[in-house]
C-alpha positions in Angstrom: 0.0 0.0 0.0 1.5 3.4 -0.9 1.8 6.1 1.7 -1.1 8.2 0.4 -3.4 5.3 0.5 -2.2 4.4 4.0 -2.9 7.9 5.2 -6.3 7.9 3.6 -7.3 4.6 5.1 -6.0 5.6 8.5 -8.1 8.8 8.4 -11.2 6.9 7.3 -10.8 4.3 10.1 -10.1 7.0 12.7 -13.2 8.9 11.7 -15.5 5.8 11.9 -13.8 4.0 14.9 -13.4 7.1 17.0 -16.1 9.6 16.0 -18.9 8.5 13.7 -19.4 4.8 13.5 -23.1 5.3 12.7 -22.2 7.1 9.5 -21.3 3.8 7.9 -23.8 1.7 9.9 -21.5 0.1 12.4 -21.9 -0.2 16.1 -19.0 -0.3 18.5 -19.3 -2.4 21.6 -18.9 -0.8 25.0 -15.1 -1.1 24.8 -14.9 0.3 21.2 -14.5 -3.0 19.4 -16.2 -3.9 16.1 -15.9 -7.0 14.0 -13.3 -6.6 11.2 -15.7 -8.3 8.7 -18.5 -5.9 9.8 -16.2 -2.9 9.4 -14.8 -4.0 5.9 -18.4 -4.7 4.6 -19.7 -1.4 5.9 -16.8 0.5 4.4 -17.3 -1.2 1.0 -21.0 -0.6 1.0 -20.3 3.1 1.6 -17.9 3.4 -1.3 -14.6 3.0 0.5 -13.4 -0.6 0.0 -10.6 -1.7 2.2 -9.0 -5.2 1.9 -8.1 -7.2 4.9 -4.5 -7.1 3.7 -4.6 -3.3 3.6 -6.1 -3.2 7.1 -3.5 -5.6 8.5 -0.7 -3.6 6.8 -2.0 -0.3 8.3 -2.3 -1.7 11.8 1.2 -3.1 11.5 3.0 0.0 10.0 1.1 2.9 11.5 3.7 4.9 13.3 1.1 6.2 15.8 -0.3 2.7 16.4 -3.8 4.1 16.3 -5.6 0.8 16.1 -5.6 -2.5 17.9 -6.7 -5.9 16.5 -7.8 -8.7 18.8 -8.7 -11.8 16.8 -11.4 -10.8 14.4 -12.1 -7.4 15.9 -10.6 -3.9 15.7 -10.8 -0.7 17.7 -9.1 2.7 17.9 -6.6 2.9 20.8 -7.8 6.3 22.1 -9.2 9.6 21.0 -12.9 8.7 20.9 -15.7 11.3 20.9 -18.3 8.5 21.1 -19.0 6.8 24.4 -16.7 3.9 24.9 -14.9 2.5 27.9 -11.4 1.4 26.8 -11.1 -0.6 30.0 -7.6 0.5 30.7 -6.3 0.0 34.2 -4.9 2.8 36.2 -1.2 3.2 35.8 1.6 5.1 37.6 2.9 7.8 35.2 6.5 8.9 34.8 7.4 12.0 36.8 6.7 14.3 33.8 4.5 14.0 30.7 4.1 16.5 27.9 1.2 18.1 25.9 1.5 19.7 22.5 -0.6 22.7 21.9 -0.5 26.1 20.2 -0.2 29.7 21.5 -3.8 30.8 20.7 -5.2 28.5 23.4 -2.7 29.3 26.2 -4.9 31.9 28.0 -7.6 29.2 28.5 -5.0 26.6 29.5 -3.5 29.0 32.1 -6.9 29.6 33.5 -8.5 26.2 33.3 -5.7 23.7 32.7 -6.0 21.0 30.1 -9.5 19.7 29.5 -10.6 16.9 27.2 -12.8 19.1 25.1 -14.8 16.8 22.8 -12.8 13.7 23.8 -13.0 11.6 26.8 -9.5 12.3 28.1 -6.6 14.7 27.9 -3.9 13.1 25.8 -0.3 13.3 27.2 2.9 12.2 25.5 5.8 10.5 27.2 8.4 12.7 25.5 8.8 16.2 24.1 9.3 15.1 20.5 5.9 13.3 20.3 4.2 16.3 22.0 5.9 18.6 19.5 4.5 16.6 16.6 1.0 16.6 18.1 1.0 20.4 18.6 2.3 21.0 15.1 -0.9 19.6 13.6 -2.6 22.9 14.6 0.2 25.4 14.0 3.5 26.4 15.6 3.7 24.0 18.5 4.2 24.7 22.2 5.1 21.9 24.5 3.7 22.0 28.0 5.3 20.0 30.8 2.9 18.2 33.2 4.0 17.3 36.7 2.4 13.9 36.4 4.1 12.6 39.5 2.6 15.3 41.6 -0.8 14.8 40.0 -0.6 11.1 40.7 0.4 11.7 44.4 -2.6 14.1 44.6 -5.0 11.3 43.6 -5.4 11.9 39.9 -5.8 8.8 37.8 -3.7 8.1 34.8 -4.2 5.3 32.2 -1.9 4.4 29.3 -3.3 3.3 25.9 -1.9 0.4 23.9 0.1 2.9 21.8 1.8 4.7 24.7 -0.5 7.7 24.9 -1.1 8.7 28.5 -4.7 9.6 29.4 -6.0 11.8 32.2 -9.5 13.2 32.9 -8.1 16.7 33.1 -4.9 18.5 34.1 -5.5 21.3 36.6 -3.4 24.4 36.0 -1.3 23.9 39.2 0.3 20.8 37.6 1.4 22.6 34.5 5.0 23.8 34.6 4.5 27.1 32.7 7.1 29.8 32.1 5.8 33.3 32.3 
């Protein structure tokens, strides 16, 4: 599969496994899973045929490891706006995690901290490089450092998805190490 097709399929799957499954007539179970056969049939019937080989290739080579396959089913690893319970156990985070963003939202972040907005969790990266790439999707990136160790000690729960993205319900401003 060429790179353009890989990106196109990845975006298509992200849209329907994270945000709008009903648009192609699929239903995710409570943990976000759907049968691969069901997904491939629904995509084909809506004009976007994906072969099982393409799907397997995408899951294997996707650098962001957005999708998980378990037997004959698939789900997105995180980033859902539809109601799912990823059933991820609480995990002790590293001392610091990172969040990529852009300057235009910094006033709100300073006042309210990091909120999930339309998603279920705030996404945090284990390293500055990943956070920089995430922030760059919306403009010139700023990388915020989160005192995850202090948050955890204060009782905040962290979870880590299958692809290494750390998830928190929110990050209060006091746990952001901001330079003024």
